CHARMM-style PDB file with segment names, atoms N, HN, CA, C and O in Angstrom:
ATOM      1  N   UNK     1      48.138 -99.523  12.598  1.00  0.00      PROA
ATOM      2  CA  UNK     1      49.080-100.585  12.258  1.00  0.00      PROA
ATOM      3  C   UNK     1      50.188 -99.961  11.224  1.00  0.00      PROA
ATOM      4  O   UNK     1      49.826 -99.346  10.221  1.00  0.00      PROA
ATOM      5  N   UNK     2      51.415-100.147  11.513  1.00  0.00      PROA
ATOM      6  HN  UNK     2      51.709-100.647  12.327  1.00  0.00      PROA
ATOM      7  CA  UNK     2      52.530 -99.679  10.798  1.00  0.00      PROA
ATOM      8  C   UNK     2      53.108-100.794   9.858  1.00  0.00      PROA
ATOM      9  O   UNK     2      53.599-101.804  10.361  1.00  0.00      PROA
ATOM     10  N   UNK     3      53.059-100.629   8.540  1.00  0.00      PROA
ATOM     11  HN  UNK     3      52.660 -99.808   8.131  1.00  0.00      PROA
ATOM     12  CA  UNK     3      53.642-101.446   7.655  1.00  0.00      PROA
ATOM     13  C   UNK     3      55.248-101.713   7.777  1.00  0.00      PROA
ATOM     14  O   UNK     3      55.925-100.783   8.216  1.00  0.00      PROA
ATOM     15  N   UNK     4      55.783-102.719   7.477  1.00  0.00      PROA
ATOM     16  HN  UNK     4      55.233-103.475   7.120  1.00  0.00      PROA
ATOM     17  CA  UNK     4      57.189-102.825   7.496  1.00  0.00      PROA
ATOM     18  C   UNK     4      57.866-102.698   6.135  1.00  0.00      PROA
ATOM     19  O   UNK     4      59.088-102.592   6.030  1.00  0.00      PROA
ATOM     20  N   UNK     5      57.032-102.713   5.097  1.00  0.00      PROA
ATOM     21  HN  UNK     5      56.039-102.800   5.182  1.00  0.00      PROA
ATOM     22  CA  UNK     5      57.600-102.548   3.856  1.00  0.00      PROA
ATOM     23  C   UNK     5      56.324-102.169   2.828  1.00  0.00      PROA
ATOM     24  O   UNK     5      55.144-102.294   3.157  1.00  0.00      PROA
ATOM     25  N   UNK     6      56.767-101.703   1.570  1.00  0.00      PROA
ATOM     26  HN  UNK     6      57.725-101.601   1.302  1.00  0.00      PROA
ATOM     27  CA  UNK     6      55.757-101.471   0.851  1.00  0.00      PROA
ATOM     28  C   UNK     6      54.805-102.525   0.048  1.00  0.00      PROA
ATOM     29  O   UNK     6      55.240-103.658  -0.158  1.00  0.00      PROA
ATOM     30  N   UNK     7      53.633-102.187  -0.362  1.00  0.00      PROA
ATOM     31  HN  UNK     7      53.279-101.267  -0.195  1.00  0.00      PROA
ATOM     32  CA  UNK     7      52.773-103.233  -1.029  1.00  0.00      PROA
ATOM     33  C   UNK     7      53.372-103.735  -2.054  1.00  0.00      PROA
ATOM     34  O   UNK     7      54.343-103.149  -2.535  1.00  0.00      PROA
ATOM     35  N   UNK     8      52.899-104.926  -2.583  1.00  0.00      PROA
ATOM     36  HN  UNK     8      52.111-105.401  -2.193  1.00  0.00      PROA
ATOM     37  CA  UNK     8      53.534-105.679  -3.742  1.00  0.00      PROA
ATOM     38  C   UNK     8      52.684-105.355  -4.917  1.00  0.00      PROA
ATOM     39  O   UNK     8      52.947-105.879  -6.000  1.00  0.00      PROA
ATOM     40  N   UNK     9      51.600-104.461  -4.780  1.00  0.00      PROA
ATOM     41  HN  UNK     9      51.387-104.035  -3.901  1.00  0.00      PROA
ATOM     42  CA  UNK     9      50.885-103.920  -5.791  1.00  0.00      PROA
ATOM     43  C   UNK     9      51.408-103.088  -6.759  1.00  0.00      PROA
ATOM     44  O   UNK     9      51.771-101.962  -6.421  1.00  0.00      PROA
ATOM     45  N   UNK    10      51.527-103.512  -8.099  1.00  0.00      PROA
ATOM     46  HN  UNK    10      51.233-104.428  -8.374  1.00  0.00      PROA
ATOM     47  CA  UNK    10      52.387-102.714  -8.933  1.00  0.00      PROA
ATOM     48  C   UNK    10      53.906-102.867  -8.845  1.00  0.00      PROA
ATOM     49  O   UNK    10      54.646-102.176  -9.545  1.00  0.00      PROA
ATOM     50  N   UNK    11      54.360-103.769  -7.987  1.00  0.00      PROA
ATOM     51  HN  UNK    11      53.758-104.330  -7.418  1.00  0.00      PROA
ATOM     52  CA  UNK    11      55.781-103.646  -7.658  1.00  0.00      PROA
ATOM     53  C   UNK    11      56.726-103.780  -8.652  1.00  0.00      PROA
ATOM     54  O   UNK    11      57.865-103.358  -8.452  1.00  0.00      PROA
ATOM     55  N   UNK    12      56.412-104.327  -9.742  1.00  0.00      PROA
ATOM     56  HN  UNK    12      55.486-104.670  -9.905  1.00  0.00      PROA
ATOM     57  CA  UNK    12      57.216-104.258 -11.129  1.00  0.00      PROA
ATOM     58  C   UNK    12      57.278-102.956 -11.679  1.00  0.00      PROA
ATOM     59  O   UNK    12      58.362-102.524 -12.070  1.00  0.00      PROA
ATOM     60  N   UNK    13      56.141-102.210 -11.765  1.00  0.00      PROA
ATOM     61  HN  UNK    13      55.260-102.561 -11.447  1.00  0.00      PROA
ATOM     62  CA  UNK    13      56.058-100.910 -12.157  1.00  0.00      PROA
ATOM     63  C   UNK    13      56.837 -99.919 -11.318  1.00  0.00      PROA
ATOM     64  O   UNK    13      57.443 -98.994 -11.858  1.00  0.00      PROA
ATOM     65  N   UNK    14      56.831-100.097  -9.996  1.00  0.00      PROA
ATOM     66  HN  UNK    14      56.339-100.848  -9.557  1.00  0.00      PROA
ATOM     67  CA  UNK    14      57.663 -99.244  -9.121  1.00  0.00      PROA
ATOM     68  C   UNK    14      59.075 -99.439  -9.176  1.00  0.00      PROA
ATOM     69  O   UNK    14      59.860 -98.515  -8.964  1.00  0.00      PROA
ATOM     70  N   UNK    15      59.490-100.784  -9.495  1.00  0.00      PROA
ATOM     71  HN  UNK    15      58.852-101.535  -9.667  1.00  0.00      PROA
ATOM     72  CA  UNK    15      60.765-101.174  -9.724  1.00  0.00      PROA
ATOM     73  C   UNK    15      61.487-100.435 -10.673  1.00  0.00      PROA
ATOM     74  O   UNK    15      62.693-100.242 -10.526  1.00  0.00      PROA
ATOM     75  N   UNK    16      60.799 -99.965 -11.720  1.00  0.00      PROA
ATOM     76  HN  UNK    16      59.818-100.121 -11.839  1.00  0.00      PROA
ATOM     77  CA  UNK    16      61.288 -99.406 -12.790  1.00  0.00      PROA
ATOM     78  C   UNK    16      61.974 -98.118 -12.431  1.00  0.00      PROA
ATOM     79  O   UNK    16      63.017 -97.736 -12.961  1.00  0.00      PROA
ATOM     80  N   UNK    17      61.319 -97.476 -11.496  1.00  0.00      PROA
ATOM     81  HN  UNK    17      60.471 -97.786 -11.065  1.00  0.00      PROA
ATOM     82  CA  UNK    17      61.662 -96.010 -11.084  1.00  0.00      PROA
ATOM     83  C   UNK    17      62.772 -95.835  -9.996  1.00  0.00      PROA
ATOM     84  O   UNK    17      63.343 -94.765  -9.787  1.00  0.00      PROA
ATOM     85  N   UNK    18      63.036 -97.105  -9.266  1.00  0.00      PROA
ATOM     86  HN  UNK    18      62.571 -97.974  -9.436  1.00  0.00      PROA
ATOM     87  CA  UNK    18      63.743 -97.072  -8.016  1.00  0.00      PROA
ATOM     88  C   UNK    18      65.185 -96.449  -8.051  1.00  0.00      PROA
ATOM     89  O   UNK    18      65.586 -95.553  -7.308  1.00  0.00      PROA
ATOM     90  N   UNK    19      65.914 -97.095  -9.068  1.00  0.00      PROA
ATOM     91  HN  UNK    19      65.589 -97.823  -9.671  1.00  0.00      PROA
ATOM     92  CA  UNK    19      67.324 -96.943  -9.381  1.00  0.00      PROA
ATOM     93  C   UNK    19      67.463 -96.552 -10.719  1.00  0.00      PROA
ATOM     94  O   UNK    19      67.154 -97.366 -11.589  1.00  0.00      PROA
ATOM     95  N   UNK    20      67.878 -95.437 -11.030  1.00  0.00      PROA
ATOM     96  HN  UNK    20      68.129 -94.776 -10.323  1.00  0.00      PROA
ATOM     97  CA  UNK    20      68.019 -95.051 -12.461  1.00  0.00      PROA
ATOM     98  C   UNK    20      69.013 -95.960 -13.129  1.00  0.00      PROA
ATOM     99  O   UNK    20      69.997 -96.319 -12.481  1.00  0.00      PROA
ATOM    100  N   UNK    21      68.856 -96.333 -14.270  1.00  0.00      PROA
ATOM    101  HN  UNK    21      68.058 -96.042 -14.796  1.00  0.00      PROA
ATOM    102  CA  UNK    21      69.705 -97.260 -15.010  1.00  0.00      PROA
ATOM    103  C   UNK    21      69.743 -98.571 -14.628  1.00  0.00      PROA
ATOM    104  O   UNK    21      70.470 -99.347 -15.248  1.00  0.00      PROA
ATOM    105  N   UNK    22      68.980 -99.000 -13.571  1.00  0.00      PROA
ATOM    106  HN  UNK    22      68.390 -98.369 -13.067  1.00  0.00      PROA
ATOM    107  CA  UNK    22      68.812-100.401 -13.300  1.00  0.00      PROA
ATOM    108  C   UNK    22      67.618-100.954 -13.708  1.00  0.00      PROA
ATOM    109  O   UNK    22      66.608-100.267 -13.557  1.00  0.00      PROA
ATOM    110  N   UNK    23      67.502-102.256 -14.284  1.00  0.00      PROA
ATOM    111  HN  UNK    23      68.322-102.815 -14.407  1.00  0.00      PROA
ATOM    112  CA  UNK    23      66.420-102.837 -14.907  1.00  0.00      PROA
ATOM    113  C   UNK    23      65.540-103.284 -13.343  1.00  0.00      PROA
ATOM    114  O   UNK    23      66.014-103.586 -12.248  1.00  0.00      PROA
ATOM    115  N   UNK    24      64.421-103.196 -13.697  1.00  0.00      PROA
ATOM    116  HN  UNK    24      64.036-102.951 -14.587  1.00  0.00      PROA
ATOM    117  CA  UNK    24      63.494-103.654 -12.722  1.00  0.00      PROA
ATOM    118  C   UNK    24      63.803-105.103 -12.040  1.00  0.00      PROA
ATOM    119  O   UNK    24      63.893-105.246 -10.821  1.00  0.00      PROA
ATOM    120  N   UNK    25      63.951-106.136 -12.966  1.00  0.00      PROA
ATOM    121  HN  UNK    25      63.878-106.021 -13.957  1.00  0.00      PROA
ATOM    122  CA  UNK    25      64.249-107.351 -12.487  1.00  0.00      PROA
ATOM    123  C   UNK    25      65.531-107.480 -11.621  1.00  0.00      PROA
ATOM    124  O   UNK    25      65.497-108.231 -10.646  1.00  0.00      PROA
ATOM    125  N   UNK    26      66.790-106.708 -11.956  1.00  0.00      PROA
ATOM    126  HN  UNK    26      66.817-106.098 -12.748  1.00  0.00      PROA
ATOM    127  CA  UNK    26      67.890-106.603 -11.187  1.00  0.00      PROA
ATOM    128  C   UNK    26      67.526-106.056  -9.974  1.00  0.00      PROA
ATOM    129  O   UNK    26      67.895-106.689  -8.985  1.00  0.00      PROA
ATOM    130  N   UNK    27      66.837-104.947  -9.777  1.00  0.00      PROA
ATOM    131  HN  UNK    27      66.537-104.433 -10.580  1.00  0.00      PROA
ATOM    132  CA  UNK    27      66.483-104.135  -8.740  1.00  0.00      PROA
ATOM    133  C   UNK    27      65.626-105.113  -7.633  1.00  0.00      PROA
ATOM    134  O   UNK    27      65.826-105.020  -6.422  1.00  0.00      PROA
ATOM    135  N   UNK    28      64.798-105.914  -8.131  1.00  0.00      PROA
ATOM    136  HN  UNK    28      64.635-105.989  -9.115  1.00  0.00      PROA
ATOM    137  CA  UNK    28      64.102-106.761  -7.286  1.00  0.00      PROA
ATOM    138  C   UNK    28      65.057-107.908  -6.889  1.00  0.00      PROA
ATOM    139  O   UNK    28      65.074-108.297  -5.722  1.00  0.00      PROA
ATOM    140  N   UNK    29      65.746-108.385  -7.708  1.00  0.00      PROA
ATOM    141  HN  UNK    29      65.732-108.069  -8.656  1.00  0.00      PROA
ATOM    142  CA  UNK    29      66.784-109.558  -7.299  1.00  0.00      PROA
ATOM    143  C   UNK    29      67.596-108.925  -6.315  1.00  0.00      PROA
ATOM    144  O   UNK    29      67.748-109.544  -5.262  1.00  0.00      PROA
ATOM    145  N   UNK    30      68.237-107.640  -6.464  1.00  0.00      PROA
ATOM    146  HN  UNK    30      68.114-107.137  -7.319  1.00  0.00      PROA
ATOM    147  CA  UNK    30      69.153-107.142  -5.434  1.00  0.00      PROA
ATOM    148  C   UNK    30      68.370-106.804  -4.112  1.00  0.00      PROA
ATOM    149  O   UNK    30      69.024-106.723  -3.073  1.00  0.00      PROA
ATOM    150  N   UNK    31      66.895-106.584  -4.084  1.00  0.00      PROA
ATOM    151  HN  UNK    31      66.363-106.650  -4.928  1.00  0.00      PROA
ATOM    152  CA  UNK    31      66.232-106.081  -2.988  1.00  0.00      PROA
ATOM    153  C   UNK    31      66.187-107.459  -2.124  1.00  0.00      PROA
ATOM    154  O   UNK    31      66.304-107.382  -0.901  1.00  0.00      PROA
ATOM    155  N   UNK    32      66.027-108.658  -2.729  1.00  0.00      PROA
ATOM    156  HN  UNK    32      65.933-108.721  -3.722  1.00  0.00      PROA
ATOM    157  CA  UNK    32      65.808-109.786  -2.053  1.00  0.00      PROA
ATOM    158  C   UNK    32      67.050-110.161  -1.499  1.00  0.00      PROA
ATOM    159  O   UNK    32      67.063-110.580  -0.342  1.00  0.00      PROA
ATOM    160  N   UNK    33      68.180-110.068  -2.198  1.00  0.00      PROA
ATOM    161  HN  UNK    33      68.170-109.728  -3.138  1.00  0.00      PROA
ATOM    162  CA  UNK    33      69.524-110.553  -1.585  1.00  0.00      PROA
ATOM    163  C   UNK    33      70.165-109.530  -0.575  1.00  0.00      PROA
ATOM    164  O   UNK    33      70.824-109.894   0.400  1.00  0.00      PROA
ATOM    165  N   UNK    34      69.925-108.292  -0.879  1.00  0.00      PROA
ATOM    166  HN  UNK    34      69.390-107.997  -1.670  1.00  0.00      PROA
ATOM    167  CA  UNK    34      70.467-107.021  -0.089  1.00  0.00      PROA
ATOM    168  C   UNK    34      69.397-106.300   0.340  1.00  0.00      PROA
ATOM    169  O   UNK    34      69.283-105.211  -0.224  1.00  0.00      PROA
ATOM    170  N   UNK    35      68.477-106.595   1.258  1.00  0.00      PROA
ATOM    171  HN  UNK    35      68.569-107.479   1.715  1.00  0.00      PROA
ATOM    172  CA  UNK    35      67.242-105.705   1.461  1.00  0.00      PROA
ATOM    173  C   UNK    35      67.462-104.465   2.065  1.00  0.00      PROA
ATOM    174  O   UNK    35      66.534-103.657   2.025  1.00  0.00      PROA
ATOM    175  N   UNK    36      68.598-104.127   2.665  1.00  0.00      PROA
ATOM    176  HN  UNK    36      69.352-104.783   2.697  1.00  0.00      PROA
ATOM    177  CA  UNK    36      68.876-102.726   3.243  1.00  0.00      PROA
ATOM    178  C   UNK    36      69.472-101.896   2.251  1.00  0.00      PROA
ATOM    179  O   UNK    36      69.545-100.690   2.488  1.00  0.00      PROA
ATOM    180  N   UNK    37      69.958-102.399   1.057  1.00  0.00      PROA
ATOM    181  HN  UNK    37      69.899-103.379   0.864  1.00  0.00      PROA
ATOM    182  CA  UNK    37      70.850-101.472   0.053  1.00  0.00      PROA
ATOM    183  C   UNK    37      69.781-100.223  -0.429  1.00  0.00      PROA
ATOM    184  O   UNK    37      70.240 -99.081  -0.430  1.00  0.00      PROA
ATOM    185  N   UNK    38      68.546-100.406  -0.784  1.00  0.00      PROA
ATOM    186  HN  UNK    38      68.172-101.334  -0.784  1.00  0.00      PROA
ATOM    187  CA  UNK    38      67.814 -99.509  -1.243  1.00  0.00      PROA
ATOM    188  C   UNK    38      66.568 -99.180  -0.471  1.00  0.00      PROA
ATOM    189  O   UNK    38      65.454 -99.227  -0.994  1.00  0.00      PROA
ATOM    190  N   UNK    39      66.757 -98.876   0.675  1.00  0.00      PROA
ATOM    191  HN  UNK    39      67.661 -98.838   1.100  1.00  0.00      PROA
ATOM    192  CA  UNK    39      65.534 -98.610   1.792  1.00  0.00      PROA
ATOM    193  C   UNK    39      64.784 -97.490   1.391  1.00  0.00      PROA
ATOM    194  O   UNK    39      65.335 -96.483   0.947  1.00  0.00      PROA
ATOM    195  N   UNK    40      63.527 -97.597   1.520  1.00  0.00      PROA
ATOM    196  HN  UNK    40      63.080 -98.415   1.881  1.00  0.00      PROA
ATOM    197  CA  UNK    40      62.687 -96.416   1.343  1.00  0.00      PROA
ATOM    198  C   UNK    40      62.701 -95.845   2.877  1.00  0.00      PROA
ATOM    199  O   UNK    40      62.587 -96.550   3.880  1.00  0.00      PROA
ATOM    200  N   UNK    41      62.850 -94.555   2.858  1.00  0.00      PROA
ATOM    201  HN  UNK    41      62.943 -93.982   2.044  1.00  0.00      PROA
ATOM    202  CA  UNK    41      63.024 -93.910   4.168  1.00  0.00      PROA
ATOM    203  C   UNK    41      61.853 -93.816   5.241  1.00  0.00      PROA
ATOM    204  O   UNK    41      61.900 -93.346   6.377  1.00  0.00      PROA
ATOM    205  N   UNK    42      60.782 -94.401   4.555  1.00  0.00      PROA
ATOM    206  HN  UNK    42      60.744 -94.783   3.632  1.00  0.00      PROA
ATOM    207  CA  UNK    42      59.708 -94.537   5.536  1.00  0.00      PROA
ATOM    208  C   UNK    42      59.542 -95.846   6.127  1.00  0.00      PROA
ATOM    209  O   UNK    42      58.686 -96.018   6.995  1.00  0.00      PROA
ATOM    210  N   UNK    43      60.355 -96.861   5.692  1.00  0.00      PROA
ATOM    211  HN  UNK    43      61.050 -96.720   4.986  1.00  0.00      PROA
ATOM    212  CA  UNK    43      60.351 -98.259   6.432  1.00  0.00      PROA
ATOM    213  C   UNK    43      61.730 -98.513   7.143  1.00  0.00      PROA
ATOM    214  O   UNK    43      62.792 -98.004   6.785  1.00  0.00      PROA
ATOM    215  N   UNK    44      61.550 -99.432   8.273  1.00  0.00      PROA
ATOM    216  HN  UNK    44      60.687 -99.846   8.564  1.00  0.00      PROA
ATOM    217  CA  UNK    44      62.690 -99.557   8.961  1.00  0.00      PROA
ATOM    218  C   UNK    44      63.760-100.660   8.399  1.00  0.00      PROA
ATOM    219  O   UNK    44      63.317-101.593   7.728  1.00  0.00      PROA
ATOM    220  N   UNK    45      65.132-100.568   8.658  1.00  0.00      PROA
ATOM    221  HN  UNK    45      65.492 -99.811   9.203  1.00  0.00      PROA
ATOM    222  CA  UNK    45      66.081-101.386   8.238  1.00  0.00      PROA
ATOM    223  C   UNK    45      66.071-102.684   9.002  1.00  0.00      PROA
ATOM    224  O   UNK    45      65.408-102.802  10.032  1.00  0.00      PROA
ATOM    225  N   UNK    46      66.760-103.600   8.534  1.00  0.00      PROA
ATOM    226  HN  UNK    46      67.299-103.504   7.697  1.00  0.00      PROA
ATOM    227  CA  UNK    46      66.925-104.904   9.152  1.00  0.00      PROA
ATOM    228  C   UNK    46      65.769-105.615   9.548  1.00  0.00      PROA
ATOM    229  O   UNK    46      65.714-106.132  10.664  1.00  0.00      PROA
ATOM    230  N   UNK    47      64.764-105.692   8.670  1.00  0.00      PROA
ATOM    231  HN  UNK    47      64.808-105.272   7.764  1.00  0.00      PROA
ATOM    232  CA  UNK    47      63.630-106.403   8.930  1.00  0.00      PROA
ATOM    233  C   UNK    47      63.509-107.703   8.303  1.00  0.00      PROA
ATOM    234  O   UNK    47      63.079-108.710   8.867  1.00  0.00      PROA
ATOM    235  N   UNK    48      63.952-107.618   6.984  1.00  0.00      PROA
ATOM    236  HN  UNK    48      64.300-106.800   6.526  1.00  0.00      PROA
ATOM    237  CA  UNK    48      64.127-108.891   6.157  1.00  0.00      PROA
ATOM    238  C   UNK    48      65.513-109.657   6.481  1.00  0.00      PROA
ATOM    239  O   UNK    48      66.549-109.051   6.756  1.00  0.00      PROA
ATOM    240  N   UNK    49      65.414-110.966   6.420  1.00  0.00      PROA
ATOM    241  HN  UNK    49      64.573-111.458   6.197  1.00  0.00      PROA
ATOM    242  CA  UNK    49      66.458-111.771   6.548  1.00  0.00      PROA
ATOM    243  C   UNK    49      67.549-111.295   5.482  1.00  0.00      PROA
ATOM    244  O   UNK    49      67.226-110.929   4.352  1.00  0.00      PROA
ATOM    245  N   UNK    50      68.952-111.333   5.965  1.00  0.00      PROA
ATOM    246  HN  UNK    50      69.214-111.630   6.883  1.00  0.00      PROA
ATOM    247  CA  UNK    50      69.969-110.981   4.998  1.00  0.00      PROA
ATOM    248  C   UNK    50      70.651-112.291   4.229  1.00  0.00      PROA
ATOM    249  O   UNK    50      71.549-112.099   3.409  1.00  0.00      PROA
ATOM    250  N   UNK    51      70.187-113.611   4.530  1.00  0.00      PROA
ATOM    251  HN  UNK    51      69.458-113.768   5.196  1.00  0.00      PROA
ATOM    252  CA  UNK    51      70.640-114.697   3.927  1.00  0.00      PROA
ATOM    253  C   UNK    51      69.950-115.351   2.856  1.00  0.00      PROA
ATOM    254  O   UNK    51      70.342-116.447   2.454  1.00  0.00      PROA
ATOM    255  N   UNK    52      68.944-114.767   2.354  1.00  0.00      PROA
ATOM    256  HN  UNK    52      68.626-113.877   2.681  1.00  0.00      PROA
ATOM    257  CA  UNK    52      68.192-115.438   1.105  1.00  0.00      PROA
ATOM    258  C   UNK    52      69.103-115.830   0.136  1.00  0.00      PROA
ATOM    259  O   UNK    52      68.831-116.870  -0.464  1.00  0.00      PROA
ATOM    260  N   UNK    53      70.189-115.201  -0.176  1.00  0.00      PROA
ATOM    261  HN  UNK    53      70.410-114.356   0.312  1.00  0.00      PROA
ATOM    262  CA  UNK    53      71.128-115.826  -1.326  1.00  0.00      PROA
ATOM    263  C   UNK    53      71.703-116.990  -0.964  1.00  0.00      PROA
ATOM    264  O   UNK    53      72.111-117.766  -1.829  1.00  0.00      PROA
ATOM    265  N   UNK    54      71.814-117.274   0.413  1.00  0.00      PROA
ATOM    266  HN  UNK    54      71.483-116.644   1.115  1.00  0.00      PROA
ATOM    267  CA  UNK    54      72.510-118.643   0.872  1.00  0.00      PROA
ATOM    268  C   UNK    54      71.321-119.758   0.765  1.00  0.00      PROA
ATOM    269  O   UNK    54      71.546-120.863   0.272  1.00  0.00      PROA
ATOM    270  N   UNK    55      70.161-119.417   1.218  1.00  0.00      PROA
ATOM    271  HN  UNK    55      69.978-118.519   1.619  1.00  0.00      PROA
ATOM    272  CA  UNK    55      69.011-120.523   1.198  1.00  0.00      PROA
ATOM    273  C   UNK    55      68.150-120.676   0.167  1.00  0.00      PROA
ATOM    274  O   UNK    55      67.407-121.658   0.185  1.00  0.00      PROA
ATOM    275  N   UNK    56      68.093-119.839  -0.806  1.00  0.00      PROA
ATOM    276  HN  UNK    56      68.697-119.042  -0.821  1.00  0.00      PROA
ATOM    277  CA  UNK    56      67.128-119.788  -1.840  1.00  0.00      PROA
ATOM    278  C   UNK    56      67.947-120.155  -3.074  1.00  0.00      PROA
ATOM    279  O   UNK    56      68.906-119.444  -3.377  1.00  0.00      PROA
ATOM    280  N   UNK    57      67.626-121.215  -3.798  1.00  0.00      PROA
ATOM    281  HN  UNK    57      66.847-121.792  -3.552  1.00  0.00      PROA
ATOM    282  CA  UNK    57      68.457-121.470  -5.026  1.00  0.00      PROA
ATOM    283  C   UNK    57      68.126-120.517  -6.071  1.00  0.00      PROA
ATOM    284  O   UNK    57      67.018-119.989  -6.153  1.00  0.00      PROA
ATOM    285  N   UNK    58      69.188-120.274  -6.951  1.00  0.00      PROA
ATOM    286  HN  UNK    58      70.088-120.703  -6.884  1.00  0.00      PROA
ATOM    287  CA  UNK    58      69.069-119.176  -8.012  1.00  0.00      PROA
ATOM    288  C   UNK    58      67.991-119.331  -8.804  1.00  0.00      PROA
ATOM    289  O   UNK    58      67.381-118.311  -9.122  1.00  0.00      PROA
ATOM    290  N   UNK    59      67.543-120.587  -9.272  1.00  0.00      PROA
ATOM    291  HN  UNK    59      68.039-121.416  -9.013  1.00  0.00      PROA
ATOM    292  CA  UNK    59      66.319-120.856 -10.031  1.00  0.00      PROA
ATOM    293  C   UNK    59      64.959-120.311  -9.351  1.00  0.00      PROA
ATOM    294  O   UNK    59      63.998-119.785  -9.913  1.00  0.00      PROA
ATOM    295  N   UNK    60      65.148-120.581  -8.021  1.00  0.00      PROA
ATOM    296  HN  UNK    60      65.929-121.009  -7.565  1.00  0.00      PROA
ATOM    297  CA  UNK    60      63.791-120.132  -7.246  1.00  0.00      PROA
ATOM    298  C   UNK    60      63.856-118.508  -7.037  1.00  0.00      PROA
ATOM    299  O   UNK    60      62.855-117.807  -6.884  1.00  0.00      PROA
ATOM    300  N   UNK    61      65.013-118.099  -7.053  1.00  0.00      PROA
ATOM    301  HN  UNK    61      65.826-118.668  -7.177  1.00  0.00      PROA
ATOM    302  CA  UNK    61      65.146-116.461  -6.964  1.00  0.00      PROA
ATOM    303  C   UNK    61      64.668-116.009  -8.306  1.00  0.00      PROA
ATOM    304  O   UNK    61      63.826-115.112  -8.341  1.00  0.00      PROA
ATOM    305  N   UNK    62      65.068-116.477  -9.291  1.00  0.00      PROA
ATOM    306  HN  UNK    62      65.753-117.205  -9.262  1.00  0.00      PROA
ATOM    307  CA  UNK    62      64.745-115.980 -10.784  1.00  0.00      PROA
ATOM    308  C   UNK    62      63.124-116.043 -10.818  1.00  0.00      PROA
ATOM    309  O   UNK    62      62.459-115.120 -11.286  1.00  0.00      PROA
ATOM    310  N   UNK    63      62.586-117.157 -10.306  1.00  0.00      PROA
ATOM    311  HN  UNK    63      63.127-117.907  -9.926  1.00  0.00      PROA
ATOM    312  CA  UNK    63      61.059-117.242 -10.420  1.00  0.00      PROA
ATOM    313  C   UNK    63      60.302-116.428  -9.514  1.00  0.00      PROA
ATOM    314  O   UNK    63      59.147-116.109  -9.799  1.00  0.00      PROA
ATOM    315  N   UNK    64      60.852-116.061  -8.442  1.00  0.00      PROA
ATOM    316  HN  UNK    64      61.790-116.319  -8.210  1.00  0.00      PROA
ATOM    317  CA  UNK    64      60.202-115.000  -7.451  1.00  0.00      PROA
ATOM    318  C   UNK    64      60.360-113.713  -8.084  1.00  0.00      PROA
ATOM    319  O   UNK    64      59.430-112.910  -8.009  1.00  0.00      PROA
ATOM    320  N   UNK    65      61.571-113.375  -8.788  1.00  0.00      PROA
ATOM    321  HN  UNK    65      62.326-114.028  -8.849  1.00  0.00      PROA
ATOM    322  CA  UNK    65      61.553-111.995  -9.447  1.00  0.00      PROA
ATOM    323  C   UNK    65      60.636-112.095 -10.600  1.00  0.00      PROA
ATOM    324  O   UNK    65      59.964-111.087 -10.818  1.00  0.00      PROA
ATOM    325  N   UNK    66      60.484-113.045 -11.331  1.00  0.00      PROA
ATOM    326  HN  UNK    66      61.030-113.864 -11.153  1.00  0.00      PROA
ATOM    327  CA  UNK    66      59.491-113.104 -12.447  1.00  0.00      PROA
ATOM    328  C   UNK    66      58.198-113.038 -12.150  1.00  0.00      PROA
ATOM    329  O   UNK    66      57.377-112.509 -12.900  1.00  0.00      PROA
ATOM    330  N   UNK    67      57.893-113.605 -10.957  1.00  0.00      PROA
ATOM    331  HN  UNK    67      58.559-114.035 -10.348  1.00  0.00      PROA
ATOM    332  CA  UNK    67      56.579-113.454 -10.567  1.00  0.00      PROA
ATOM    333  C   UNK    67      56.133-112.069  -9.954  1.00  0.00      PROA
ATOM    334  O   UNK    67      54.976-111.651 -10.001  1.00  0.00      PROA
ATOM    335  N   UNK    68      57.167-111.431  -9.390  1.00  0.00      PROA
ATOM    336  HN  UNK    68      58.106-111.771  -9.352  1.00  0.00      PROA
ATOM    337  CA  UNK    68      57.018-110.006  -8.755  1.00  0.00      PROA
ATOM    338  C   UNK    68      56.800-109.052  -9.898  1.00  0.00      PROA
ATOM    339  O   UNK    68      56.027-108.097  -9.829  1.00  0.00      PROA
ATOM    340  N   UNK    69      57.502-109.353 -10.926  1.00  0.00      PROA
ATOM    341  HN  UNK    69      58.130-110.129 -10.982  1.00  0.00      PROA
ATOM    342  CA  UNK    69      57.391-108.471 -12.211  1.00  0.00      PROA
ATOM    343  C   UNK    69      56.054-108.548 -12.830  1.00  0.00      PROA
ATOM    344  O   UNK    69      55.602-107.572 -13.429  1.00  0.00      PROA
ATOM    345  N   UNK    70      55.335-109.754 -12.711  1.00  0.00      PROA
ATOM    346  HN  UNK    70      55.702-110.547 -12.224  1.00  0.00      PROA
ATOM    347  CA  UNK    70      54.070-110.053 -13.340  1.00  0.00      PROA
ATOM    348  C   UNK    70      52.861-109.169 -12.634  1.00  0.00      PROA
ATOM    349  O   UNK    70      51.798-108.824 -13.149  1.00  0.00      PROA
ATOM    350  N   UNK    71      53.326-108.920 -11.354  1.00  0.00      PROA
ATOM    351  HN  UNK    71      54.190-109.200 -10.935  1.00  0.00      PROA
ATOM    352  CA  UNK    71      52.139-108.262 -10.551  1.00  0.00      PROA
ATOM    353  C   UNK    71      52.063-106.638 -11.110  1.00  0.00      PROA
ATOM    354  O   UNK    71      52.967-105.812 -10.984  1.00  0.00      PROA
ATOM    355  N   UNK    72      50.929-106.449 -11.665  1.00  0.00      PROA
ATOM    356  HN  UNK    72      50.195-107.120 -11.767  1.00  0.00      PROA
ATOM    357  CA  UNK    72      50.795-105.059 -12.256  1.00  0.00      PROA
ATOM    358  C   UNK    72      49.269-104.717 -12.066  1.00  0.00      PROA
ATOM    359  O   UNK    72      48.407-105.559 -11.812  1.00  0.00      PROA
ATOM    360  N   UNK    73      49.092-103.614 -12.194  1.00  0.00      PROA
ATOM    361  HN  UNK    73      49.792-102.930 -12.400  1.00  0.00      PROA
ATOM    362  CA  UNK    73      47.635-103.122 -12.028  1.00  0.00      PROA
ATOM    363  C   UNK    73      46.779-103.084 -13.157  1.00  0.00      PROA
ATOM    364  O   UNK    73      45.651-102.592 -13.159  1.00  0.00      PROA
ATOM    365  N   UNK    74      47.427-103.691 -14.246  1.00  0.00      PROA
ATOM    366  HN  UNK    74      48.343-104.091 -14.244  1.00  0.00      PROA
ATOM    367  CA  UNK    74      46.505-103.817 -15.386  1.00  0.00      PROA
ATOM    368  C   UNK    74      45.655-104.899 -15.630  1.00  0.00      PROA
ATOM    369  OT1 UNK    74      44.924-104.898 -16.620  1.00  0.00      PROA
TER     370      UNK     74
END
C-alpha cells in the first residue's frame, strides 16, 4: 500500500522544520490552502483538493490548524 501523504503523527513538530523562518501554524494553513506548494518529493502532487480556501470558513481553518498543532508524541 502506498501512502499519498505523510502521517499526522507529530505533524506540529514536523511543521516546525519544513520551511525555514515560517511558523508551524502558517505552514499548516498554507499546506491546506495550497497543498502542492511544499510537496515532499516522496508523495504525488494534485491529490488534495485545491479549493479548501473557498469552501472552508476561516474560523474552521484556524480550528483545523490548532488541532493539527495539538497532535504531538508527548
